[in-house]
PyMOL Python script that loads the backbone (N, CA, C, O; Angstrom):
from pymol import cmd

cmd.read_pdbstr("""\
ATOM      1  N   MET A   1       2.346  17.867 -11.537  1.00  0.00           N
ATOM      2  CA  MET A   1       3.250  16.751 -11.633  1.00  0.00           C
ATOM      3  C   MET A   1       2.673  15.515 -10.963  1.00  0.00           C
ATOM      4  O   MET A   1       2.831  14.396 -11.452  1.00  0.00           O
ATOM      5  N   LEU A   2       1.998  15.730  -9.830  1.00  0.00           N
ATOM      6  CA  LEU A   2       1.406  14.595  -9.130  1.00  0.00           C
ATOM      7  C   LEU A   2       0.349  13.913  -9.987  1.00  0.00           C
ATOM      8  O   LEU A   2       0.335  12.687 -10.094  1.00  0.00           O
ATOM      9  N   LEU A   3      -0.529  14.690 -10.594  1.00  0.00           N
ATOM     10  CA  LEU A   3      -1.594  14.122 -11.409  1.00  0.00           C
ATOM     11  C   LEU A   3      -1.037  13.427 -12.642  1.00  0.00           C
ATOM     12  O   LEU A   3      -1.554  12.386 -13.047  1.00  0.00           O
ATOM     13  N   THR A   4      -0.003  13.980 -13.240  1.00  0.00           N
ATOM     14  CA  THR A   4       0.613  13.356 -14.407  1.00  0.00           C
ATOM     15  C   THR A   4       1.208  12.011 -14.045  1.00  0.00           C
ATOM     16  O   THR A   4       1.070  11.045 -14.794  1.00  0.00           O
ATOM     17  N   ALA A   5       1.869  11.943 -12.898  1.00  0.00           N
ATOM     18  CA  ALA A   5       2.443  10.675 -12.449  1.00  0.00           C
ATOM     19  C   ALA A   5       1.350   9.637 -12.221  1.00  0.00           C
ATOM     20  O   ALA A   5       1.477   8.490 -12.648  1.00  0.00           O
ATOM     21  N   VAL A   6       0.289  10.040 -11.552  1.00  0.00           N
ATOM     22  CA  VAL A   6      -0.820   9.116 -11.278  1.00  0.00           C
ATOM     23  C   VAL A   6      -1.474   8.667 -12.582  1.00  0.00           C
ATOM     24  O   VAL A   6      -1.817   7.494 -12.726  1.00  0.00           O
ATOM     25  N   ASP A   7      -1.652   9.586 -13.537  1.00  0.00           N
ATOM     26  CA  ASP A   7      -2.236   9.230 -14.828  1.00  0.00           C
ATOM     27  C   ASP A   7      -1.357   8.231 -15.577  1.00  0.00           C
ATOM     28  O   ASP A   7      -1.859   7.460 -16.396  1.00  0.00           O
ATOM     29  N   ALA A   8      -0.053   8.236 -15.306  1.00  0.00           N
ATOM     30  CA  ALA A   8       0.875   7.304 -15.945  1.00  0.00           C
ATOM     31  C   ALA A   8       0.950   5.975 -15.189  1.00  0.00           C
ATOM     32  O   ALA A   8       1.737   5.101 -15.550  1.00  0.00           O
ATOM     33  N   GLY A   9       0.127   5.821 -14.136  1.00  0.00           N
ATOM     34  CA  GLY A   9       0.101   4.576 -13.385  1.00  0.00           C
ATOM     35  C   GLY A   9       1.140   4.484 -12.285  1.00  0.00           C
ATOM     36  O   GLY A   9       1.422   3.396 -11.784  1.00  0.00           O
ATOM     37  N   LEU A  10       1.711   5.619 -11.904  1.00  0.00           N
ATOM     38  CA  LEU A  10       2.721   5.651 -10.850  1.00  0.00           C
ATOM     39  C   LEU A  10       2.125   6.168  -9.550  1.00  0.00           C
ATOM     40  O   LEU A  10       1.079   6.816  -9.557  1.00  0.00           O
ATOM     41  N   GLY A  11       2.776   5.887  -8.456  1.00  0.00           N
ATOM     42  CA  GLY A  11       2.417   6.487  -7.185  1.00  0.00           C
ATOM     43  C   GLY A  11       3.222   7.770  -7.029  1.00  0.00           C
ATOM     44  O   GLY A  11       4.364   7.834  -7.483  1.00  0.00           O
ATOM     45  N   ALA A  12       2.653   8.788  -6.399  1.00  0.00           N
ATOM     46  CA  ALA A  12       3.351  10.058  -6.225  1.00  0.00           C
ATOM     47  C   ALA A  12       2.945  10.676  -4.902  1.00  0.00           C
ATOM     48  O   ALA A  12       1.808  10.521  -4.456  1.00  0.00           O
ATOM     49  N   CYS A  13       3.887  11.385  -4.272  1.00  0.00           N
ATOM     50  CA  CYS A  13       3.622  11.979  -2.964  1.00  0.00           C
ATOM     51  C   CYS A  13       4.457  13.241  -2.793  1.00  0.00           C
ATOM     52  O   CYS A  13       5.673  13.217  -2.982  1.00  0.00           O
ATOM     53  N   PHE A  14       3.796  14.352  -2.433  1.00  0.00           N
ATOM     54  CA  PHE A  14       4.511  15.576  -2.065  1.00  0.00           C
ATOM     55  C   PHE A  14       4.783  15.521  -0.575  1.00  0.00           C
ATOM     56  O   PHE A  14       3.910  15.130   0.200  1.00  0.00           O
ATOM     57  N   PHE A  15       5.989  15.909  -0.162  1.00  0.00           N
ATOM     58  CA  PHE A  15       6.293  15.979   1.264  1.00  0.00           C
ATOM     59  C   PHE A  15       7.160  17.197   1.535  1.00  0.00           C
ATOM     60  O   PHE A  15       7.993  17.583   0.714  1.00  0.00           O
ATOM     61  N   GLY A  16       6.952  17.790   2.689  1.00  0.00           N
ATOM     62  CA  GLY A  16       7.728  18.954   3.097  1.00  0.00           C
ATOM     63  C   GLY A  16       9.110  18.548   3.577  1.00  0.00           C
ATOM     64  O   GLY A  16       9.318  17.417   4.018  1.00  0.00           O
ATOM     65  N   ILE A  17      10.053  19.475   3.490  1.00  0.00           N
ATOM     66  CA  ILE A  17      11.421  19.231   3.953  1.00  0.00           C
ATOM     67  C   ILE A  17      11.602  19.992   5.258  1.00  0.00           C
ATOM     68  O   ILE A  17      11.476  21.217   5.274  1.00  0.00           O
ATOM     69  N   PRO A  18      11.895  19.295   6.357  1.00  0.00           N
ATOM     70  CA  PRO A  18      12.123  19.991   7.632  1.00  0.00           C
ATOM     71  C   PRO A  18      13.304  20.960   7.513  1.00  0.00           C
ATOM     72  O   PRO A  18      14.281  20.675   6.820  1.00  0.00           O
ATOM     73  N   ALA A  19      13.208  22.083   8.181  1.00  0.00           N
ATOM     74  CA  ALA A  19      14.239  23.125   8.091  1.00  0.00           C
ATOM     75  C   ALA A  19      15.630  22.593   8.403  1.00  0.00           C
ATOM     76  O   ALA A  19      16.602  23.013   7.775  1.00  0.00           O
ATOM     77  N   ASP A  20      15.746  21.676   9.359  1.00  0.00           N
ATOM     78  CA  ASP A  20      17.070  21.162   9.717  1.00  0.00           C
ATOM     79  C   ASP A  20      17.620  20.156   8.702  1.00  0.00           C
ATOM     80  O   ASP A  20      18.748  19.688   8.853  1.00  0.00           O
ATOM     81  N   ARG A  21      16.849  19.824   7.682  1.00  0.00           N
ATOM     82  CA  ARG A  21      17.294  18.870   6.663  1.00  0.00           C
ATOM     83  C   ARG A  21      17.539  19.535   5.302  1.00  0.00           C
ATOM     84  O   ARG A  21      17.939  18.864   4.351  1.00  0.00           O
ATOM     85  N   ILE A  22      17.304  20.840   5.204  1.00  0.00           N
ATOM     86  CA  ILE A  22      17.436  21.525   3.918  1.00  0.00           C
ATOM     87  C   ILE A  22      18.854  21.448   3.383  1.00  0.00           C
ATOM     88  O   ILE A  22      19.046  21.194   2.194  1.00  0.00           O
ATOM     89  N   ASP A  23      19.858  21.662   4.236  1.00  0.00           N
ATOM     90  CA  ASP A  23      21.246  21.614   3.761  1.00  0.00           C
ATOM     91  C   ASP A  23      21.609  20.236   3.223  1.00  0.00           C
ATOM     92  O   ASP A  23      22.270  20.137   2.189  1.00  0.00           O
ATOM     93  N   SER A  24      21.192  19.169   3.903  1.00  0.00           N
ATOM     94  CA  SER A  24      21.507  17.831   3.402  1.00  0.00           C
ATOM     95  C   SER A  24      20.738  17.548   2.109  1.00  0.00           C
ATOM     96  O   SER A  24      21.257  16.872   1.220  1.00  0.00           O
ATOM     97  N   PHE A  25      19.511  18.056   1.994  1.00  0.00           N
ATOM     98  CA  PHE A  25      18.736  17.903   0.755  1.00  0.00           C
ATOM     99  C   PHE A  25      19.456  18.618  -0.388  1.00  0.00           C
ATOM    100  O   PHE A  25      19.597  18.067  -1.480  1.00  0.00           O
ATOM    101  N   ARG A  26      19.912  19.849  -0.133  1.00  0.00           N
ATOM    102  CA  ARG A  26      20.650  20.599  -1.159  1.00  0.00           C
ATOM    103  C   ARG A  26      21.865  19.809  -1.630  1.00  0.00           C
ATOM    104  O   ARG A  26      22.109  19.681  -2.830  1.00  0.00           O
ATOM    105  N   GLY A  27      22.623  19.282  -0.674  1.00  0.00           N
ATOM    106  CA  GLY A  27      23.827  18.533  -1.016  1.00  0.00           C
ATOM    107  C   GLY A  27      23.532  17.270  -1.803  1.00  0.00           C
ATOM    108  O   GLY A  27      24.231  16.963  -2.769  1.00  0.00           O
ATOM    109  N   GLU A  28      22.520  16.544  -1.406  1.00  0.00           N
ATOM    110  CA  GLU A  28      22.182  15.273  -2.052  1.00  0.00           C
ATOM    111  C   GLU A  28      21.670  15.466  -3.475  1.00  0.00           C
ATOM    112  O   GLU A  28      21.951  14.647  -4.350  1.00  0.00           O
ATOM    113  N   PHE A  29      20.913  16.552  -3.716  1.00  0.00           N
ATOM    114  CA  PHE A  29      20.306  16.753  -5.022  1.00  0.00           C
ATOM    115  C   PHE A  29      20.910  17.908  -5.819  1.00  0.00           C
ATOM    116  O   PHE A  29      20.409  18.244  -6.892  1.00  0.00           O
ATOM    117  N   GLY A  30      21.975  18.517  -5.311  1.00  0.00           N
ATOM    118  CA  GLY A  30      22.657  19.569  -6.052  1.00  0.00           C
ATOM    119  C   GLY A  30      21.863  20.849  -6.187  1.00  0.00           C
ATOM    120  O   GLY A  30      21.983  21.544  -7.196  1.00  0.00           O
ATOM    121  N   VAL A  31      21.048  21.182  -5.184  1.00  0.00           N
ATOM    122  CA  VAL A  31      20.237  22.393  -5.222  1.00  0.00           C
ATOM    123  C   VAL A  31      21.132  23.594  -4.887  1.00  0.00           C
ATOM    124  O   VAL A  31      21.755  23.610  -3.825  1.00  0.00           O
ATOM    125  N   PRO A  32      21.209  24.600  -5.771  1.00  0.00           N
ATOM    126  CA  PRO A  32      22.045  25.776  -5.503  1.00  0.00           C
ATOM    127  C   PRO A  32      21.618  26.506  -4.217  1.00  0.00           C
ATOM    128  O   PRO A  32      20.445  26.489  -3.844  1.00  0.00           O
ATOM    129  N   ALA A  33      22.569  27.131  -3.562  1.00  0.00           N
ATOM    130  CA  ALA A  33      22.330  27.798  -2.277  1.00  0.00           C
ATOM    131  C   ALA A  33      21.301  28.922  -2.366  1.00  0.00           C
ATOM    132  O   ALA A  33      20.656  29.237  -1.367  1.00  0.00           O
ATOM    133  N   HIS A  34      21.132  29.539  -3.547  1.00  0.00           N
ATOM    134  CA  HIS A  34      20.179  30.648  -3.655  1.00  0.00           C
ATOM    135  C   HIS A  34      18.726  30.173  -3.786  1.00  0.00           C
ATOM    136  O   HIS A  34      17.820  30.998  -3.898  1.00  0.00           O
ATOM    137  N   PHE A  35      18.494  28.857  -3.775  1.00  0.00           N
ATOM    138  CA  PHE A  35      17.144  28.296  -3.749  1.00  0.00           C
ATOM    139  C   PHE A  35      16.871  27.711  -2.373  1.00  0.00           C
ATOM    140  O   PHE A  35      17.753  27.102  -1.767  1.00  0.00           O
ATOM    141  N   THR A  36      15.657  27.894  -1.882  1.00  0.00           N
ATOM    142  CA  THR A  36      15.258  27.310  -0.602  1.00  0.00           C
ATOM    143  C   THR A  36      14.150  26.297  -0.866  1.00  0.00           C
ATOM    144  O   THR A  36      12.986  26.669  -1.012  1.00  0.00           O
ATOM    145  N   PRO A  37      14.511  25.018  -0.927  1.00  0.00           N
ATOM    146  CA  PRO A  37      13.479  24.009  -1.170  1.00  0.00           C
ATOM    147  C   PRO A  37      12.547  23.891   0.028  1.00  0.00           C
ATOM    148  O   PRO A  37      12.991  23.892   1.176  1.00  0.00           O
ATOM    149  N   ILE A  38      11.261  23.791  -0.250  1.00  0.00           N
ATOM    150  CA  ILE A  38      10.285  23.630   0.833  1.00  0.00           C
ATOM    151  C   ILE A  38       9.650  22.250   0.804  1.00  0.00           C
ATOM    152  O   ILE A  38       9.030  21.823   1.779  1.00  0.00           O
ATOM    153  N   GLY A  39       9.805  21.558  -0.309  1.00  0.00           N
ATOM    154  CA  GLY A  39       9.221  20.234  -0.427  1.00  0.00           C
ATOM    155  C   GLY A  39       9.779  19.501  -1.625  1.00  0.00           C
ATOM    156  O   GLY A  39      10.514  20.062  -2.438  1.00  0.00           O
ATOM    157  N   ALA A  40       9.417  18.243  -1.717  1.00  0.00           N
ATOM    158  CA  ALA A  40       9.857  17.398  -2.824  1.00  0.00           C
ATOM    159  C   ALA A  40       8.717  16.464  -3.200  1.00  0.00           C
ATOM    160  O   ALA A  40       7.743  16.317  -2.461  1.00  0.00           O
ATOM    161  N   ILE A  41       8.853  15.852  -4.336  1.00  0.00           N
ATOM    162  CA  ILE A  41       7.863  14.886  -4.799  1.00  0.00           C
ATOM    163  C   ILE A  41       8.575  13.563  -5.035  1.00  0.00           C
ATOM    164  O   ILE A  41       9.567  13.498  -5.761  1.00  0.00           O
ATOM    165  N   SER A  42       8.059  12.519  -4.419  1.00  0.00           N
ATOM    166  CA  SER A  42       8.581  11.179  -4.691  1.00  0.00           C
ATOM    167  C   SER A  42       7.640  10.517  -5.695  1.00  0.00           C
ATOM    168  O   SER A  42       6.419  10.645  -5.601  1.00  0.00           O
ATOM    169  N   ILE A  43       8.223   9.814  -6.646  1.00  0.00           N
ATOM    170  CA  ILE A  43       7.451   9.139  -7.685  1.00  0.00           C
ATOM    171  C   ILE A  43       7.978   7.719  -7.825  1.00  0.00           C
ATOM    172  O   ILE A  43       9.189   7.500  -7.862  1.00  0.00           O
ATOM    173  N   GLY A  44       7.081   6.772  -7.903  1.00  0.00           N
ATOM    174  CA  GLY A  44       7.507   5.386  -8.071  1.00  0.00           C
ATOM    175  C   GLY A  44       6.326   4.491  -8.354  1.00  0.00           C
ATOM    176  O   GLY A  44       5.200   4.953  -8.536  1.00  0.00           O
ATOM    177  N   TYR A  45       6.596   3.221  -8.386  1.00  0.00           N
ATOM    178  CA  TYR A  45       5.532   2.248  -8.635  1.00  0.00           C
ATOM    179  C   TYR A  45       4.828   1.943  -7.328  1.00  0.00           C
ATOM    180  O   TYR A  45       5.464   1.606  -6.329  1.00  0.00           O
ATOM    181  N   SER A  46       3.528   2.063  -7.343  1.00  0.00           N
ATOM    182  CA  SER A  46       2.710   1.819  -6.174  1.00  0.00           C
ATOM    183  C   SER A  46       2.327   0.347  -6.112  1.00  0.00           C
ATOM    184  O   SER A  46       2.222  -0.317  -7.143  1.00  0.00           O
ATOM    185  N   GLN A  47       2.120  -0.161  -4.901  1.00  0.00           N
ATOM    186  CA  GLN A  47       1.642  -1.529  -4.745  1.00  0.00           C
ATOM    187  C   GLN A  47       0.128  -1.595  -4.936  1.00  0.00           C
ATOM    188  O   GLN A  47      -0.436  -2.674  -5.116  1.00  0.00           O
ATOM    189  N   GLU A  48      -0.525  -0.428  -4.895  1.00  0.00           N
ATOM    190  CA  GLU A  48      -1.968  -0.373  -5.109  1.00  0.00           C
ATOM    191  C   GLU A  48      -2.244  -0.283  -6.608  1.00  0.00           C
ATOM    192  O   GLU A  48      -1.484   0.357  -7.334  1.00  0.00           O
ATOM    193  N   PRO A  49      -3.314  -0.913  -7.078  1.00  0.00           N
ATOM    194  CA  PRO A  49      -3.645  -0.777  -8.506  1.00  0.00           C
ATOM    195  C   PRO A  49      -4.033   0.668  -8.826  1.00  0.00           C
ATOM    196  O   PRO A  49      -4.676   1.327  -8.008  1.00  0.00           O
ATOM    197  N   PRO A  50      -3.649   1.171 -10.010  1.00  0.00           N
ATOM    198  CA  PRO A  50      -3.984   2.557 -10.363  1.00  0.00           C
ATOM    199  C   PRO A  50      -5.495   2.738 -10.515  1.00  0.00           C
ATOM    200  O   PRO A  50      -6.209   1.846 -10.973  1.00  0.00           O
ATOM    201  N   ARG A  51      -5.954   3.928 -10.114  1.00  0.00           N
ATOM    202  CA  ARG A  51      -7.369   4.280 -10.272  1.00  0.00           C
ATOM    203  C   ARG A  51      -7.449   5.485 -11.184  1.00  0.00           C
ATOM    204  O   ARG A  51      -6.626   6.396 -11.096  1.00  0.00           O
ATOM    205  N   ASP A  52      -8.432   5.488 -12.050  1.00  0.00           N
ATOM    206  CA  ASP A  52      -8.653   6.638 -12.928  1.00  0.00           C
ATOM    207  C   ASP A  52      -9.587   7.609 -12.218  1.00  0.00           C
ATOM    208  O   ASP A  52     -10.788   7.365 -12.105  1.00  0.00           O
ATOM    209  N   LEU A  53      -9.017   8.718 -11.741  1.00  0.00           N
ATOM    210  CA  LEU A  53      -9.802   9.727 -11.029  1.00  0.00           C
ATOM    211  C   LEU A  53      -9.994  10.989 -11.865  1.00  0.00           C
ATOM    212  O   LEU A  53     -10.458  12.009 -11.355  1.00  0.00           O
ATOM    213  N   SER A  54      -9.638  10.923 -13.146  1.00  0.00           N
ATOM    214  CA  SER A  54      -9.677  12.124 -13.982  1.00  0.00           C
ATOM    215  C   SER A  54     -11.071  12.732 -14.088  1.00  0.00           C
ATOM    216  O   SER A  54     -11.194  13.943 -14.274  1.00  0.00           O
ATOM    217  N   ASP A  55     -12.126  11.921 -13.973  1.00  0.00           N
ATOM    218  CA  ASP A  55     -13.478  12.471 -14.063  1.00  0.00           C
ATOM    219  C   ASP A  55     -13.867  13.272 -12.826  1.00  0.00           C
ATOM    220  O   ASP A  55     -14.882  13.968 -12.839  1.00  0.00           O
ATOM    221  N   ARG A  56     -13.076  13.187 -11.758  1.00  0.00           N
ATOM    222  CA  ARG A  56     -13.358  13.945 -10.537  1.00  0.00           C
ATOM    223  C   ARG A  56     -12.635  15.294 -10.525  1.00  0.00           C
ATOM    224  O   ARG A  56     -12.789  16.067  -9.579  1.00  0.00           O
ATOM    225  N   ARG A  57     -11.860  15.579 -11.548  1.00  0.00           N
ATOM    226  CA  ARG A  57     -11.090  16.823 -11.601  1.00  0.00           C
ATOM    227  C   ARG A  57     -11.886  17.936 -12.252  1.00  0.00           C
ATOM    228  O   ARG A  57     -12.729  17.705 -13.119  1.00  0.00           O
ATOM    229  N   ARG A  58     -11.591  19.161 -11.806  1.00  0.00           N
ATOM    230  CA  ARG A  58     -12.174  20.325 -12.459  1.00  0.00           C
ATOM    231  C   ARG A  58     -11.494  20.515 -13.806  1.00  0.00           C
ATOM    232  O   ARG A  58     -10.357  20.077 -13.983  1.00  0.00           O
ATOM    233  N   PRO A  59     -12.159  21.153 -14.758  1.00  0.00           N
ATOM    234  CA  PRO A  59     -11.546  21.389 -16.067  1.00  0.00           C
ATOM    235  C   PRO A  59     -10.258  22.210 -15.936  1.00  0.00           C
ATOM    236  O   PRO A  59     -10.142  23.063 -15.057  1.00  0.00           O
ATOM    237  N   GLN A  60      -9.306  21.942 -16.812  1.00  0.00           N
ATOM    238  CA  GLN A  60      -8.001  22.598 -16.768  1.00  0.00           C
ATOM    239  C   GLN A  60      -8.138  24.119 -16.765  1.00  0.00           C
ATOM    240  O   GLN A  60      -7.409  24.796 -16.040  1.00  0.00           O
ATOM    241  N   GLY A  61      -9.049  24.665 -17.555  1.00  0.00           N
ATOM    242  CA  GLY A  61      -9.228  26.114 -17.634  1.00  0.00           C
ATOM    243  C   GLY A  61      -9.644  26.751 -16.319  1.00  0.00           C
ATOM    244  O   GLY A  61      -9.481  27.958 -16.138  1.00  0.00           O
ATOM    245  N   GLU A  62     -10.182  25.955 -15.399  1.00  0.00           N
ATOM    246  CA  GLU A  62     -10.580  26.491 -14.093  1.00  0.00           C
ATOM    247  C   GLU A  62      -9.437  26.513 -13.082  1.00  0.00           C
ATOM    248  O   GLU A  62      -9.501  27.247 -12.095  1.00  0.00           O
ATOM    249  N   VAL A  63      -8.396  25.719 -13.317  1.00  0.00           N
ATOM    250  CA  VAL A  63      -7.339  25.608 -12.308  1.00  0.00           C
ATOM    251  C   VAL A  63      -5.957  26.029 -12.791  1.00  0.00           C
ATOM    252  O   VAL A  63      -5.062  26.242 -11.973  1.00  0.00           O
ATOM    253  N   VAL A  64      -5.765  26.153 -14.107  1.00  0.00           N
ATOM    254  CA  VAL A  64      -4.479  26.590 -14.650  1.00  0.00           C
ATOM    255  C   VAL A  64      -4.666  28.005 -15.168  1.00  0.00           C
ATOM    256  O   VAL A  64      -5.569  28.270 -15.961  1.00  0.00           O
ATOM    257  N   HIS A  65      -3.811  28.908 -14.718  1.00  0.00           N
ATOM    258  CA  HIS A  65      -3.933  30.313 -15.097  1.00  0.00           C
ATOM    259  C   HIS A  65      -2.654  30.779 -15.779  1.00  0.00           C
ATOM    260  O   HIS A  65      -1.566  30.282 -15.491  1.00  0.00           O
ATOM    261  N   ARG A  66      -2.797  31.735 -16.681  1.00  0.00           N
ATOM    262  CA  ARG A  66      -1.646  32.251 -17.419  1.00  0.00           C
ATOM    263  C   ARG A  66      -1.426  33.716 -17.050  1.00  0.00           C
ATOM    264  O   ARG A  66      -2.219  34.584 -17.412  1.00  0.00           O
ATOM    265  N   GLY A  67      -0.338  33.977 -16.324  1.00  0.00           N
ATOM    266  CA  GLY A  67       0.030  35.341 -16.016  1.00  0.00           C
ATOM    267  C   GLY A  67      -0.701  35.971 -14.850  1.00  0.00           C
ATOM    268  O   GLY A  67      -0.100  36.720 -14.081  1.00  0.00           O
ATOM    269  N   ARG A  68      -1.993  35.682 -14.700  1.00  0.00           N
ATOM    270  CA  ARG A  68      -2.766  36.241 -13.604  1.00  0.00           C
ATOM    271  C   ARG A  68      -4.009  35.398 -13.386  1.00  0.00           C
ATOM    272  O   ARG A  68      -4.442  34.671 -14.280  1.00  0.00           O
ATOM    273  N   TRP A  69      -4.577  35.497 -12.202  1.00  0.00           N
ATOM    274  CA  TRP A  69      -5.787  34.760 -11.881  1.00  0.00           C
ATOM    275  C   TRP A  69      -6.897  35.147 -12.836  1.00  0.00           C
ATOM    276  O   TRP A  69      -6.978  36.290 -13.287  1.00  0.00           O
ATOM    277  N   ARG A  70      -7.739  34.196 -13.134  1.00  0.00           N
ATOM    278  CA  ARG A  70      -8.906  34.343 -14.006  1.00  0.00           C
ATOM    279  C   ARG A  70      -8.541  34.554 -15.464  1.00  0.00           C
ATOM    280  O   ARG A  70      -9.405  34.902 -16.268  1.00  0.00           O
ATOM    281  N   GLN A  71      -7.287  34.354 -15.819  1.00  0.00           N
ATOM    282  CA  GLN A  71      -6.857  34.381 -17.220  1.00  0.00           C
ATOM    283  C   GLN A  71      -6.562  32.926 -17.589  1.00  0.00           C
ATOM    284  O   GLN A  71      -5.482  32.427 -17.270  1.00  0.00           O
ATOM    285  N   PRO A  72      -7.494  32.230 -18.254  1.00  0.00           N
ATOM    286  CA  PRO A  72      -7.294  30.815 -18.551  1.00  0.00           C
ATOM    287  C   PRO A  72      -5.988  30.557 -19.293  1.00  0.00           C
ATOM    288  O   PRO A  72      -5.534  31.388 -20.080  1.00  0.00           O
ATOM    289  N   ALA A  73      -5.396  29.412 -19.038  1.00  0.00           N
ATOM    290  CA  ALA A  73      -4.122  29.049 -19.663  1.00  0.00           C
ATOM    291  C   ALA A  73      -4.235  28.949 -21.173  1.00  0.00           C
ATOM    292  O   ALA A  73      -3.240  29.134 -21.874  1.00  0.00           O
ATOM    293  N   ASP A  74      -5.423  28.662 -21.692  1.00  0.00           N
ATOM    294  CA  ASP A  74      -5.573  28.523 -23.138  1.00  0.00           C
ATOM    295  C   ASP A  74      -5.786  29.861 -23.831  1.00  0.00           C
ATOM    296  O   ASP A  74      -6.027  29.896 -25.038  1.00  0.00           O
ATOM    297  N   ARG A  75      -5.702  30.953 -23.098  1.00  0.00           N
ATOM    298  CA  ARG A  75      -5.825  32.293 -23.678  1.00  0.00           C
ATOM    299  C   ARG A  75      -4.580  33.095 -23.324  1.00  0.00           C
ATOM    300  O   ARG A  75      -4.142  33.072 -22.173  1.00  0.00           O
ATOM    301  N   ALA A  76      -4.011  33.793 -24.275  1.00  0.00           N
ATOM    302  CA  ALA A  76      -2.853  34.643 -24.020  1.00  0.00           C
ATOM    303  C   ALA A  76      -3.286  35.876 -23.238  1.00  0.00           C
ATOM    304  O   ALA A  76      -4.467  36.224 -23.230  1.00  0.00           O
ATOM    305  N   ALA A  77      -2.347  36.533 -22.585  1.00  0.00           N
ATOM    306  CA  ALA A  77      -2.641  37.709 -21.771  1.00  0.00           C
ATOM    307  C   ALA A  77      -3.291  38.825 -22.591  1.00  0.00           C
ATOM    308  O   ALA A  77      -4.039  39.636 -22.045  1.00  0.00           O
ATOM    309  N   ASP A  78      -3.011  38.874 -23.908  1.00  0.00           N
ATOM    310  CA  ASP A  78      -3.589  39.928 -24.737  1.00  0.00           C
ATOM    311  C   ASP A  78      -4.977  39.561 -25.269  1.00  0.00           C
ATOM    312  O   ASP A  78      -5.572  40.317 -26.036  1.00  0.00           O
ATOM    313  N   GLY A  79      -5.496  38.376 -24.850  1.00  0.00           N
ATOM    314  CA  GLY A  79      -6.824  37.969 -25.281  1.00  0.00           C
ATOM    315  C   GLY A  79      -6.841  37.140 -26.545  1.00  0.00           C
ATOM    316  O   GLY A  79      -7.894  36.635 -26.936  1.00  0.00           O
ATOM    317  N   SER A  80      -5.680  36.984 -27.205  1.00  0.00           N
ATOM    318  CA  SER A  80      -5.653  36.164 -28.412  1.00  0.00           C
ATOM    319  C   SER A  80      -5.732  34.691 -28.028  1.00  0.00           C
ATOM    320  O   SER A  80      -5.683  34.352 -26.846  1.00  0.00           O
ATOM    321  N   SER A  81      -5.852  33.834 -29.005  1.00  0.00           N
ATOM    322  CA  SER A  81      -5.986  32.405 -28.707  1.00  0.00           C
ATOM    323  C   SER A  81      -4.658  31.678 -28.664  1.00  0.00           C
ATOM    324  O   SER A  81      -4.638  30.448 -28.618  1.00  0.00           O
ATOM    325  N   GLU A  82      -3.529  32.411 -28.677  1.00  0.00           N
ATOM    326  CA  GLU A  82      -2.239  31.751 -28.557  1.00  0.00           C
ATOM    327  C   GLU A  82      -2.015  31.334 -27.124  1.00  0.00           C
ATOM    328  O   GLU A  82      -2.336  32.067 -26.189  1.00  0.00           O
ATOM    329  N   SER A  83      -1.464  30.154 -26.963  1.00  0.00           N
ATOM    330  CA  SER A  83      -1.130  29.660 -25.632  1.00  0.00           C
ATOM    331  C   SER A  83       0.378  29.508 -25.547  1.00  0.00           C
ATOM    332  O   SER A  83       1.097  29.833 -26.492  1.00  0.00           O
ATOM    333  N   ALA A  84       0.856  29.011 -24.412  1.00  0.00           N
ATOM    334  CA  ALA A  84       2.286  28.784 -24.240  1.00  0.00           C
ATOM    335  C   ALA A  84       2.798  27.781 -25.258  1.00  0.00           C
ATOM    336  O   ALA A  84       3.980  27.802 -25.601  1.00  0.00           O
ATOM    337  N   ALA A  85       1.936  26.906 -25.748  1.00  0.00           N
ATOM    338  CA  ALA A  85       2.342  25.905 -26.726  1.00  0.00           C
ATOM    339  C   ALA A  85       2.343  26.469 -28.148  1.00  0.00           C
ATOM    340  O   ALA A  85       2.782  25.787 -29.075  1.00  0.00           O
ATOM    341  N   GLY A  86       1.871  27.672 -28.335  1.00  0.00           N
ATOM    342  CA  GLY A  86       1.860  28.285 -29.656  1.00  0.00           C
ATOM    343  C   GLY A  86       0.446  28.557 -30.128  1.00  0.00           C
ATOM    344  O   GLY A  86      -0.507  28.367 -29.371  1.00  0.00           O
ATOM    345  N   PRO A  87       0.293  29.000 -31.370  1.00  0.00           N
ATOM    346  CA  PRO A  87      -1.034  29.311 -31.888  1.00  0.00           C
ATOM    347  C   PRO A  87      -1.883  28.053 -32.027  1.00  0.00           C
ATOM    348  O   PRO A  87      -1.365  26.953 -32.222  1.00  0.00           O
ATOM    349  N   ARG A  88      -3.190  28.236 -31.924  1.00  0.00           N
ATOM    350  CA  ARG A  88      -4.115  27.099 -32.055  1.00  0.00           C
ATOM    351  C   ARG A  88      -4.527  26.945 -33.487  1.00  0.00           C
ATOM    352  O   ARG A  88      -5.303  26.046 -33.813  1.00  0.00           O
TER     353      ARG A  88
END
""", "prot")
cmd.dss("prot")
cmd.show_as("cartoon", "prot")
cmd.util.cbc("prot")
cmd.orient("prot")
């Protein structure tokens, strides 16, 4: 989500939620009691000009996994070429 926001020209920041603030966070954002939020992401317009850092990223197949580690997202668990988006 952070990279997508930055690619869209927005500023984005992940921050942790202190334990004593979880209840107020739940109330403010309607988080059900059976979820324990540990952090949030703020997204907005940055005062800094956007930078294209996409060439510094590892390929998606190296960092996105499907079902288990070392199973690239572009390959289904059964080894076929279907992905979560459907057949290729």
